[in-house]
TORZAVEX-272038 format. One record per residue (C-alpha): x, y, z; residue in three letters. Coordinates in pm, whole numbers. Layout:
BEGIN
{node {X, Y, Z}, "ALA"}
...
***
This chain:
BEGIN
{node {-13, 6, -2}, "MET"}
{node {283, 229, 88}, "LYS"}
{node {472, 146, -230}, "ASN"}
{node {151, 230, -432}, "GLN"}
{node {123, 566, -253}, "THR"}
{node {480, 646, -320}, "ASN"}
{node {437, 543, -689}, "GLU"}
{node {130, 766, -717}, "ASN"}
{node {315, 1060, -559}, "ASN"}
{node {599, 1006, -803}, "GLN"}
{node {370, 999, -1105}, "LYS"}
{node {203, 1317, -976}, "LYS"}
{node {545, 1494, -932}, "GLU"}
{node {651, 1373, -1281}, "ASN"}
{node {315, 1510, -1426}, "LEU"}
{node {366, 1843, -1246}, "GLU"}
{node {722, 1874, -1389}, "ARG"}
{node {582, 1795, -1730}, "PHE"}
{node {316, 2047, -1710}, "VAL"}
{node {571, 2305, -1579}, "ILE"}
{node {808, 2234, -1861}, "GLY"}
{node {519, 2261, -2115}, "ILE"}
{node {435, 2595, -1965}, "GLY"}
{node {797, 2721, -1976}, "ILE"}
{node {824, 2613, -2340}, "CYS"}
{node {497, 2786, -2432}, "ILE"}
{node {608, 3094, -2254}, "GLY"}
{node {951, 3081, -2428}, "PHE"}
{node {794, 3034, -2769}, "LEU"}
{node {533, 3305, -2705}, "SER"}
{node {823, 3537, -2615}, "LEU"}
{node {991, 3455, -2956}, "ILE"}
{node {648, 3491, -3133}, "ALA"}
{node {617, 3837, -2973}, "TRP"}
{node {955, 3945, -3123}, "HIS"}
{node {817, 3811, -3461}, "GLY"}
{node {494, 4003, -3425}, "LEU"}
{node {694, 4330, -3359}, "LYS"}
{node {885, 4269, -3684}, "ARG"}
{node {574, 4272, -3892}, "ILE"}
{node {506, 4622, -4015}, "LYS"}
{node {304, 4754, -4306}, "VAL"}
{node {522, 4766, -4631}, "LYS"}
{node {777, 4541, -4462}, "SER"}
{node {902, 4231, -4637}, "ALA"}
{node {733, 4010, -4376}, "GLU"}
{node {397, 4180, -4402}, "PHE"}
{node {407, 4161, -4784}, "ILE"}
{node {465, 3787, -4772}, "PHE"}
{node {238, 3698, -4483}, "LEU"}
{node {-69, 3902, -4585}, "ALA"}
{node {-138, 3733, -4922}, "PRO"}
{node {-33, 3400, -4758}, "THR"}
{node {-275, 3436, -4472}, "GLY"}
{node {-560, 3540, -4699}, "LEU"}
{node {-508, 3246, -4930}, "MET"}
{node {-498, 3016, -4633}, "MET"}
{node {-818, 3173, -4491}, "ALA"}
{node {-1005, 3136, -4845}, "PHE"}
{node {-884, 2786, -4875}, "TYR"}
{node {-1011, 2672, -4543}, "LEU"}
{node {-1338, 2872, -4588}, "ALA"}
{node {-1393, 2689, -4923}, "TYR"}
{node {-1336, 2352, -4765}, "ASN"}
{node {-1515, 2428, -4436}, "ASN"}
{node {-1812, 2641, -4536}, "TYR"}
{node {-2029, 2458, -4284}, "ALA"}
{node {-1780, 2536, -4009}, "HIS"}
{node {-1773, 2909, -4086}, "LEU"}
{node {-2161, 2911, -4079}, "ARG"}
{node {-2150, 2755, -3726}, "ALA"}
{node {-2112, 3079, -3544}, "LEU"}
{node {-2450, 3199, -3689}, "HIS"}
{node {-2619, 2865, -3662}, "VAL"}
{node {-2502, 2799, -3301}, "VAL"}
{node {-2718, 3079, -3166}, "TRP"}
{node {-3015, 2943, -3356}, "GLU"}
{node {-2958, 2597, -3220}, "ASP"}
{node {-2919, 2720, -2868}, "LEU"}
{node {-3229, 2933, -2889}, "PHE"}
{node {-3422, 2624, -3002}, "THR"}
{node {-3258, 2418, -2724}, "GLU"}
{node {-3063, 2204, -2948}, "LYS"}
{node {-2758, 2234, -2726}, "VAL"}
{node {-2582, 1927, -2834}, "LEU"}
{node {-2603, 2018, -3196}, "VAL"}
{node {-2480, 2365, -3121}, "ALA"}
{node {-2183, 2240, -2928}, "LEU"}
{node {-2097, 1999, -3215}, "MET"}
{node {-2110, 2288, -3473}, "ARG"}
{node {-1901, 2510, -3250}, "PHE"}
{node {-1644, 2238, -3197}, "SER"}
{node {-1613, 2217, -3582}, "GLN"}
{node {-1560, 2594, -3605}, "PHE"}
{node {-1307, 2584, -3313}, "SER"}
{node {-1104, 2336, -3520}, "HIS"}
{node {-1075, 2587, -3794}, "PHE"}
{node {-984, 2871, -3573}, "VAL"}
{node {-728, 2655, -3381}, "ALA"}
{node {-563, 2543, -3714}, "LEU"}
{node {-544, 2899, -3831}, "PHE"}
{node {-400, 3032, -3497}, "LEU"}
{node {-142, 2750, -3466}, "ILE"}
{node {-14, 2826, -3822}, "GLY"}
{node {11, 3186, -3743}, "GLY"}
{node {183, 3116, -3416}, "PHE"}
{node {444, 2896, -3595}, "ILE"}
{node {508, 3166, -3858}, "VAL"}
{node {558, 3438, -3582}, "LEU"}
{node {793, 3198, -3393}, "VAL"}
{node {998, 3150, -3725}, "ALA"}
{node {1013, 3532, -3767}, "LEU"}
{node {1104, 3612, -3402}, "GLY"}
{node {1371, 3351, -3369}, "PHE"}
{node {1634, 3569, -3553}, "LYS"}
{node {1542, 3871, -3349}, "THR"}
{node {1562, 3656, -3027}, "PHE"}
{node {1914, 3534, -3116}, "LEU"}
{node {2014, 3894, -3212}, "GLU"}
{node {1897, 4021, -2866}, "ARG"}
{node {2093, 3754, -2689}, "ARG"}
{node {2405, 3843, -2880}, "ARG"}
{node {2368, 4219, -2815}, "LEU"}
{node {2306, 4161, -2450}, "GLN"}
{node {2610, 3959, -2422}, "LYS"}
{node {2822, 4223, -2602}, "ASP"}
{node {2665, 4481, -2372}, "LEU"}
{node {2780, 4293, -2077}, "GLU"}
{node {3138, 4268, -2203}, "GLU"}
{node {3172, 4650, -2177}, "VAL"}
{node {3164, 4634, -1801}, "GLY"}
{node {2897, 4882, -1703}, "LEU"}
{node {2745, 4818, -1376}, "LYS"}
{node {2545, 5008, -1112}, "SER"}
{node {2661, 5053, -759}, "ALA"}
{node {2469, 4753, -655}, "LYS"}
{node {2623, 4546, -931}, "GLY"}
{node {2317, 4557, -1170}, "LEU"}
{node {2416, 4513, -1541}, "VAL"}
{node {2228, 4726, -1800}, "PRO"}
{node {1965, 4509, -1976}, "LYS"}
{node {1859, 4525, -2340}, "LEU"}
{node {1490, 4585, -2349}, "ILE"}
{node {1414, 4631, -2717}, "SER"}
{node {1580, 4682, -3049}, "LEU"}
{node {1445, 4840, -3377}, "ALA"}
{node {1596, 4817, -3720}, "HIS"}
{node {1569, 5169, -3882}, "LEU"}
{node {1640, 5285, -4235}, "ASP"}
{node {1984, 5294, -4392}, "ASN"}
{node {2111, 5009, -4169}, "GLY"}
{node {2062, 5188, -3840}, "LYS"}
{node {1984, 4999, -3524}, "LEU"}
{node {1819, 5155, -3212}, "ARG"}
{node {1879, 4987, -2880}, "LEU"}
{node {1659, 5063, -2570}, "SER"}
{node {1841, 4974, -2253}, "ILE"}
{node {1730, 4962, -1901}, "ARG"}
{node {2021, 5109, -1706}, "ALA"}
{node {1904, 5160, -1353}, "LYS"}
{node {2193, 5329, -1173}, "GLY"}
{node {2402, 5391, -1482}, "VAL"}
{node {2376, 5734, -1630}, "GLY"}
{node {2413, 5844, -1996}, "VAL"}
{node {2746, 6014, -1917}, "ASP"}
{node {2895, 5661, -1822}, "ARG"}
{node {2766, 5529, -2158}, "PHE"}
{node {2935, 5829, -2330}, "GLU"}
{node {3265, 5740, -2152}, "ALA"}
{node {3248, 5396, -2287}, "LYS"}
{node {3163, 5495, -2637}, "LYS"}
{node {3474, 5349, -2779}, "GLY"}
{node {3415, 5022, -2604}, "ASP"}
{node {3062, 5008, -2727}, "LEU"}
{node {3163, 5060, -3089}, "GLU"}
{node {3418, 4782, -3056}, "SER"}
{node {3180, 4523, -2915}, "VAL"}
{node {2886, 4615, -3138}, "PHE"}
{node {3114, 4648, -3445}, "GLU"}
{node {2915, 4954, -3548}, "SER"}
{node {2951, 5330, -3514}, "LYS"}
{node {2766, 5483, -3213}, "VAL"}
{node {2582, 5778, -3363}, "GLU"}
{node {2403, 5891, -3053}, "SER"}
{node {2351, 5802, -2682}, "ILE"}
{node {2067, 5981, -2511}, "ARG"}
{node {1794, 5925, -2251}, "PRO"}
{node {1464, 5791, -2377}, "SER"}
{node {1131, 5958, -2300}, "LYS"}
{node {1102, 5695, -2036}, "ASP"}
{node {1378, 5828, -1807}, "ARG"}
{node {1461, 5472, -1694}, "ARG"}
{node {1587, 5381, -2035}, "LEU"}
{node {1885, 5483, -2241}, "VAL"}
{node {1862, 5476, -2632}, "GLU"}
{node {2190, 5392, -2833}, "ILE"}
{node {2172, 5450, -3214}, "LEU"}
{node {2415, 5231, -3395}, "LEU"}
{node {2508, 5263, -3756}, "CYS"}
{node {2734, 5051, -3984}, "LYS"}
{node {2751, 5307, -4275}, "GLN"}
{node {3072, 5514, -4279}, "GLU"}
{node {3044, 5880, -4375}, "LEU"}
{node {3230, 6023, -4674}, "THR"}
{node {3546, 6223, -4611}, "LYS"}
{node {3471, 6482, -4876}, "MET"}
{node {3118, 6615, -4979}, "LEU"}
{node {3116, 6852, -5274}, "PRO"}
{node {2857, 7145, -5224}, "TYR"}
{node {2709, 7061, -5558}, "THR"}
{node {2589, 6733, -5432}, "GLU"}
{node {2357, 6902, -5193}, "LEU"}
{node {2279, 7231, -5362}, "ALA"}
{node {2002, 7069, -5582}, "ASP"}
{node {1835, 6933, -5261}, "LYS"}
{node {1769, 7286, -5133}, "VAL"}
{node {1432, 7335, -5308}, "THR"}
{node {1245, 7553, -5058}, "LYS"}
{node {1303, 7904, -4950}, "PRO"}
{node {1531, 8000, -4666}, "TYR"}
{node {1678, 7632, -4657}, "ASN"}
{node {2041, 7545, -4642}, "PHE"}
{node {2238, 7224, -4659}, "PRO"}
{node {2378, 7086, -4329}, "VAL"}
{node {2560, 6776, -4477}, "GLY"}
{node {2540, 6407, -4504}, "GLU"}
{node {2476, 6181, -4209}, "SER"}
{node {2465, 5802, -4187}, "ALA"}
{node {2082, 5844, -4234}, "ASN"}
{node {2120, 6059, -4558}, "GLY"}
{node {2143, 6421, -4652}, "HIS"}
{node {2019, 6685, -4403}, "ILE"}
{node {1869, 7023, -4520}, "VAL"}
{node {1726, 7269, -4265}, "LYS"}
{node {1530, 7585, -4274}, "CYS"}
{node {1642, 7896, -4089}, "ILE"}
{node {1284, 7964, -3997}, "ARG"}
{node {1255, 7651, -3795}, "ASP"}
{node {1589, 7683, -3595}, "LEU"}
{node {1538, 7985, -3550}, "PRO"}
{node {1904, 8093, -3473}, "HIS"}
{node {2234, 7911, -3552}, "LEU"}
{node {2563, 7871, -3371}, "LEU"}
{node {2873, 7762, -3571}, "ILE"}
{node {3173, 7675, -3367}, "ALA"}
{node {3506, 7483, -3392}, "GLY"}
{node {3881, 7530, -3406}, "VAL"}
{node {4052, 7678, -3722}, "THR"}
{node {4101, 7448, -4003}, "GLY"}
{node {3812, 7201, -3966}, "TYR"}
{node {3542, 7366, -4172}, "GLY"}
{node {3373, 7642, -3960}, "LYS"}
{node {3443, 7922, -4198}, "SER"}
{node {3346, 7723, -4510}, "VAL"}
{node {3012, 7625, -4346}, "PHE"}
{node {2942, 7980, -4244}, "PHE"}
{node {2983, 8100, -4604}, "LYS"}
{node {2792, 7820, -4776}, "GLN"}
{node {2501, 7874, -4543}, "THR"}
{node {2490, 8243, -4609}, "LEU"}
{node {2519, 8173, -4984}, "PHE"}
{node {2252, 7922, -4975}, "SER"}
{node {2016, 8155, -4784}, "LEU"}
{node {2085, 8429, -5042}, "LEU"}
{node {1946, 8209, -5321}, "LYS"}
{node {1599, 8275, -5173}, "SER"}
{node {1420, 8593, -5262}, "LYS"}
{node {1315, 8836, -4999}, "ARG"}
{node {1631, 8793, -4801}, "THR"}
{node {1860, 9062, -4647}, "GLN"}
{node {2188, 8979, -4485}, "VAL"}
{node {2379, 9201, -4245}, "TYR"}
{node {2729, 9064, -4213}, "LEU"}
{node {2969, 9159, -3933}, "VAL"}
{node {3332, 9075, -4050}, "ASP"}
{node {3570, 9256, -3816}, "LEU"}
{node {3856, 9072, -3964}, "LYS"}
{node {3778, 9257, -4283}, "ARG"}
{node {3909, 8993, -4515}, "VAL"}
{node {3683, 8683, -4462}, "GLU"}
{node {3374, 8774, -4664}, "THR"}
{node {3495, 8959, -4968}, "LYS"}
{node {3292, 8719, -5185}, "GLU"}
{node {2960, 8880, -5053}, "PHE"}
{node {3057, 9243, -5150}, "GLU"}
{node {2884, 9235, -5493}, "PRO"}
{node {2544, 9158, -5338}, "PHE"}
{node {2299, 9457, -5331}, "PRO"}
{node {2103, 9286, -5050}, "ASN"}
{node {2409, 9238, -4820}, "VAL"}
{node {2569, 9494, -4589}, "LYS"}
{node {2912, 9411, -4462}, "ILE"}
{node {3032, 9571, -4136}, "VAL"}
{node {3401, 9597, -4078}, "LYS"}
{node {3435, 9783, -3751}, "ASP"}
{node {3296, 9759, -3394}, "GLU"}
{node {3124, 10098, -3397}, "LEU"}
{node {2925, 10024, -3704}, "GLU"}
{node {2844, 9668, -3581}, "ALA"}
{node {2690, 9811, -3267}, "VAL"}
{node {2493, 10064, -3477}, "GLN"}
{node {2371, 9793, -3702}, "VAL"}
{node {2253, 9582, -3410}, "LEU"}
{node {2077, 9886, -3265}, "GLN"}
{node {1910, 9954, -3608}, "ALA"}
{node {1803, 9580, -3634}, "LEU"}
{node {1648, 9602, -3293}, "LYS"}
{node {1458, 9916, -3398}, "ASP"}
{node {1344, 9719, -3703}, "GLU"}
{node {1227, 9431, -3489}, "MET"}
{node {1021, 9672, -3268}, "ASN"}
{node {873, 9830, -3586}, "ARG"}
{node {777, 9482, -3719}, "ARG"}
{node {611, 9389, -3391}, "TYR"}
{node {410, 9711, -3409}, "ALA"}
{node {310, 9614, -3765}, "TYR"}
{node {215, 9269, -3650}, "MET"}
{node {8, 9395, -3362}, "GLU"}
{node {-181, 9616, -3618}, "LYS"}
{node {-246, 9316, -3839}, "LEU"}
{node {-348, 9100, -3538}, "GLY"}
{node {-82, 8833, -3613}, "VAL"}
{node {186, 8686, -3391}, "ASN"}
{node {418, 8559, -3644}, "HIS"}
{node {547, 8750, -3951}, "LEU"}
{node {569, 8557, -4285}, "GLU"}
{node {794, 8743, -4529}, "PRO"}
{node {618, 8670, -4853}, "THR"}
{node {278, 8713, -4688}, "LYS"}
{node {340, 9032, -4515}, "HIS"}
{node {575, 9199, -4757}, "ASN"}
{node {879, 9202, -4524}, "ARG"}
{node {1213, 9071, -4613}, "ASP"}
{node {1360, 8787, -4405}, "LEU"}
{node {1667, 8936, -4224}, "ILE"}
{node {1976, 8740, -4132}, "VAL"}
{node {2235, 8877, -3893}, "VAL"}
{node {2563, 8700, -3955}, "ALA"}
{node {2852, 8764, -3706}, "ILE"}
{node {3183, 8606, -3809}, "ASP"}
{node {3413, 8535, -3524}, "GLU"}
{node {3220, 8658, -3220}, "ALA"}
{node {3523, 8688, -2999}, "SER"}
{node {3642, 8985, -3200}, "VAL"}
{node {3313, 9178, -3128}, "LEU"}
{node {3225, 9060, -2779}, "TYR"}
{node {3574, 8976, -2632}, "GLY"}
{node {3727, 9306, -2558}, "LYS"}
{node {3641, 9349, -2192}, "THR"}
{node {3980, 9411, -2031}, "LYS"}
{node {4036, 9753, -2190}, "VAL"}
{node {3902, 10096, -2117}, "SER"}
{node {3569, 10145, -1943}, "LYS"}
{node {3422, 10305, -2258}, "ALA"}
{node {3513, 10009, -2472}, "LYS"}
{node {3387, 9768, -2207}, "ALA"}
{node {3052, 9960, -2218}, "ASP"}
{node {3050, 9925, -2597}, "LEU"}
{node {3105, 9547, -2571}, "VAL"}
{node {2821, 9524, -2306}, "ALA"}
{node {2591, 9713, -2540}, "THR"}
{node {2670, 9466, -2828}, "ALA"}
{node {2612, 9177, -2609}, "ARG"}
{node {2277, 9320, -2479}, "GLU"}
{node {2160, 9390, -2836}, "LEU"}
{node {2261, 9047, -2948}, "THR"}
{node {2070, 8889, -2662}, "HIS"}
{node {1759, 9086, -2742}, "ASP"}
{node {1776, 8975, -3096}, "LEU"}
{node {1830, 8606, -3029}, "THR"}
{node {1553, 8616, -2757}, "LYS"}
{node {1282, 8808, -2932}, "LEU"}
{node {1356, 8852, -3305}, "ALA"}
{node {1238, 8515, -3438}, "ARG"}
{node {860, 8601, -3477}, "ALA"}
{node {950, 8915, -3653}, "SER"}
{node {1141, 8743, -3930}, "GLY"}
{node {1505, 8830, -3813}, "ILE"}
{node {1751, 8540, -3752}, "HIS"}
{node {2098, 8539, -3607}, "VAL"}
{node {2390, 8322, -3701}, "ILE"}
{node {2705, 8342, -3494}, "ILE"}
{node {3032, 8183, -3574}, "ALA"}
{node {3313, 8156, -3316}, "THR"}
{node {3607, 7927, -3236}, "GLN"}
{node {3520, 7877, -2875}, "LYS"}
{node {3157, 7952, -2751}, "PRO"}
{node {3283, 8062, -2403}, "VAL"}
{node {3169, 8344, -2178}, "SER"}
{node {3455, 8571, -2292}, "GLU"}
{node {3319, 8563, -2650}, "SER"}
{node {2941, 8494, -2601}, "LEU"}
{node {2746, 8522, -2282}, "ASP"}
{node {2541, 8230, -2152}, "THR"}
{node {2202, 8389, -2201}, "SER"}
{node {2270, 8439, -2571}, "SER"}
{node {2413, 8098, -2602}, "LEU"}
{node {2091, 7948, -2470}, "GLU"}
{node {1894, 8119, -2745}, "ASN"}
{node {2094, 7950, -3016}, "LEU"}
{node {1929, 7607, -3046}, "PRO"}
{node {2060, 7520, -3394}, "GLY"}
{node {2425, 7427, -3364}, "ARG"}
{node {2687, 7305, -3604}, "MET"}
{node {2992, 7229, -3401}, "ILE"}
{node {3316, 7123, -3563}, "PHE"}
{node {3616, 6966, -3383}, "LYS"}
{node {3695, 7130, -3052}, "MET"}
{node {4045, 7137, -2885}, "SER"}
{node {3916, 7066, -2545}, "SER"}
{node {3643, 6877, -2347}, "ILE"}
{node {3512, 7183, -2167}, "PRO"}
{node {3481, 7358, -2507}, "GLY"}
{node {3283, 7065, -2643}, "SER"}
{node {3069, 7057, -2328}, "ASN"}
{node {2984, 7419, -2355}, "THR"}
{node {2888, 7394, -2720}, "ALA"}
{node {2698, 7054, -2708}, "LEU"}
{node {2665, 6951, -2347}, "GLY"}
{node {2889, 6643, -2414}, "ASN"}
{node {3233, 6568, -2539}, "LYS"}
{node {3143, 6451, -2885}, "ARG"}
{node {3298, 6744, -3070}, "ALA"}
{node {3619, 6682, -2886}, "TYR"}
{node {3614, 6318, -2997}, "GLU"}
{node {3560, 6389, -3365}, "LEU"}
{node {3809, 6236, -3617}, "PRO"}
{node {4065, 6470, -3773}, "ASP"}
{node {3874, 6505, -4082}, "ILE"}
{node {3797, 6845, -4234}, "LYS"}
{node {3426, 6920, -4258}, "GLY"}
{node {3324, 6666, -4006}, "ARG"}
{node {3103, 6805, -3730}, "GLY"}
{node {2808, 6740, -3496}, "ILE"}
{node {2478, 6891, -3597}, "TRP"}
{node {2245, 6947, -3289}, "ARG"}
{node {1893, 7009, -3351}, "GLY"}
{node {1667, 6967, -3039}, "GLY"}
{node {1781, 6655, -2858}, "ASN"}
{node {1939, 6492, -3157}, "ASP"}
{node {2328, 6493, -3196}, "TYR"}
{node {2409, 6375, -3557}, "ILE"}
{node {2762, 6329, -3691}, "GLU"}
{node {2767, 6490, -4042}, "VAL"}
{node {3013, 6563, -4320}, "GLN"}
{node {2935, 6917, -4422}, "THR"}
{node {2960, 7021, -4787}, "PRO"}
{node {3273, 7185, -4918}, "TYR"}
{node {3295, 7465, -5171}, "ILE"}
{node {3640, 7605, -5262}, "SER"}
{node {3702, 7981, -5241}, "PRO"}
{node {3720, 8001, -5623}, "GLU"}
{node {3397, 7820, -5672}, "GLU"}
{node {3222, 8040, -5398}, "LEU"}
{node {3358, 8359, -5560}, "ARG"}
{node {3229, 8266, -5900}, "GLU"}
{node {2890, 8141, -5770}, "GLU"}
{node {2843, 8465, -5574}, "CYS"}
{node {2924, 8685, -5866}, "ALA"}
{node {2663, 8502, -6079}, "VAL"}
{node {2395, 8523, -5813}, "LEU"}
{node {2468, 8890, -5735}, "ALA"}
{node {2438, 8982, -6098}, "GLY"}
{node {2100, 8804, -6115}, "ARG"}
{node {1972, 8976, -5807}, "ILE"}
{node {2082, 9331, -5941}, "LYS"}
{node {1880, 9265, -6259}, "GLU"}
{node {1562, 9148, -6075}, "ASP"}
{node {1400, 9460, -5934}, "LYS"}
{node {1157, 9259, -5744}, "ASN"}
{node {1406, 9038, -5561}, "TRP"}
{node {1350, 9225, -5234}, "ASN"}
{node {1051, 9396, -5075}, "PHE"}
{node {1250, 9668, -4921}, "GLN"}
{node {1598, 9823, -4948}, "PRO"}
{node {1861, 9763, -4673}, "LEU"}
{node {1804, 9942, -4348}, "ILE"}
{node {1983, 10269, -4333}, "GLN"}
{node {2216, 10307, -4044}, "ILE"}
{node {2184, 10655, -3881}, "SER"}
{node {2497, 10862, -3898}, "SER"}
{node {2350, 11156, -3718}, "THR"}
{node {2557, 11327, -3452}, "ASN"}
{node {2350, 11168, -3165}, "THR"}
{node {2466, 11145, -2809}, "LYS"}
{node {2485, 10764, -2858}, "GLU"}
{node {2704, 10795, -3162}, "THR"}
{node {2935, 11036, -2975}, "GLN"}
{node {2966, 10779, -2691}, "THR"}
{node {3071, 10510, -2945}, "PHE"}
{node {3327, 10737, -3116}, "LYS"}
{node {3470, 10830, -2779}, "LYS"}
{node {3507, 10473, -2690}, "ALA"}
{node {3715, 10405, -3003}, "PHE"}
{node {3915, 10719, -2958}, "ALA"}
{node {4023, 10620, -2595}, "THR"}
{node {4372, 10456, -2596}, "PRO"}
{node {4388, 10085, -2477}, "GLU"}
{node {4397, 10077, -2108}, "GLY"}
{node {4292, 10443, -2070}, "GLY"}
***
């Protein structure tokens, strides 16, 4: 009797283990099927294959099991007439059809998801090899992956106790284990997750301007460059202001000039170009809608005149009852204020008090324009080697959301420009930079145009603008040269010897 009881208990335990094993297998297969289901997207290869296959299967089964399909309707009639046994038989027939269809679909999903499952296992193992751990020894866990266009792969990682900065510090190790370029590392909308964007495509080391020029098809647009995800073209109206920074020799000046040239191709555009070095922007002298400023006194006067124009436009907008000025709709030219090498204009603070006051005035006017001028159709582009407080104050820097940052010589400089060290880690390739728009940090190869080509293109475009009397709505803003108290203060500042 005792042996019989032990034997029954053993059978019961074996049955329980079998059931648990079956449950684990079903759960495991369901997880793989879920990965397969996430792979199926409209217009994807899997959807294009599965959709007609599923329809054909459904029609085939329907043709051969017409009575089974009718069962759902007939079941209710049988139940209503108390033919319960007949109803159950009909429902059983229909359930066979549904079960067959679901099992077939489940098998297909498992087949699709198996590749993703293996890929996740491999990526998780690679991630663990980097050695990132929280203070409690928790290893970051790969939650999901998504294959994007142009060979990109987005990883969503749960990294409790491991911040984005630690992932950034391990960028080289991540690129090594994943055998791909890390294009961006950023926090997800769910703050518990970190997103890593991988890309296998290498950027070109030379991108002629002509390859992107044809892609600028809308007014006020300019080419940014080529990323791993394709060409990038932006509109100055959307930015609305732009900072261009980087050490000498890596493409800052070329990008500054090609951006202005691209914007000048649009009708209804005026450019006020501050070039205190006096030799950097000669290509733009032929343009009738470009004013080039070559000394600090006139630069401050121009900034003041543009602030006055901004106020006039706001008064005009108030009269019209609009909160946003559209150049072509409201007959006002788009105005671009371009300041080349901001440190020359803003950096002279350890001199005479009068000149220090002048620098403070220039900074204040620039801050007002970057803060308020967008809605009135006035946009600011500032180029500088180092976006530090000595050349550009923090308040103005915060109002320059669009940023094209080339190689920086130090980590603090890169942190100031981008909030991370990616500009410091850029390769020694001319024209290679980081484009920041919003929360995206994209490595790009910017377009190159030679000085000779730019000079020729500018001469042709300037001639066309001179011939077209309707190119601009209004003439360039006249800078007051009257003998005002403010003008006398500026002149006195420049007449004061250094250190006086």
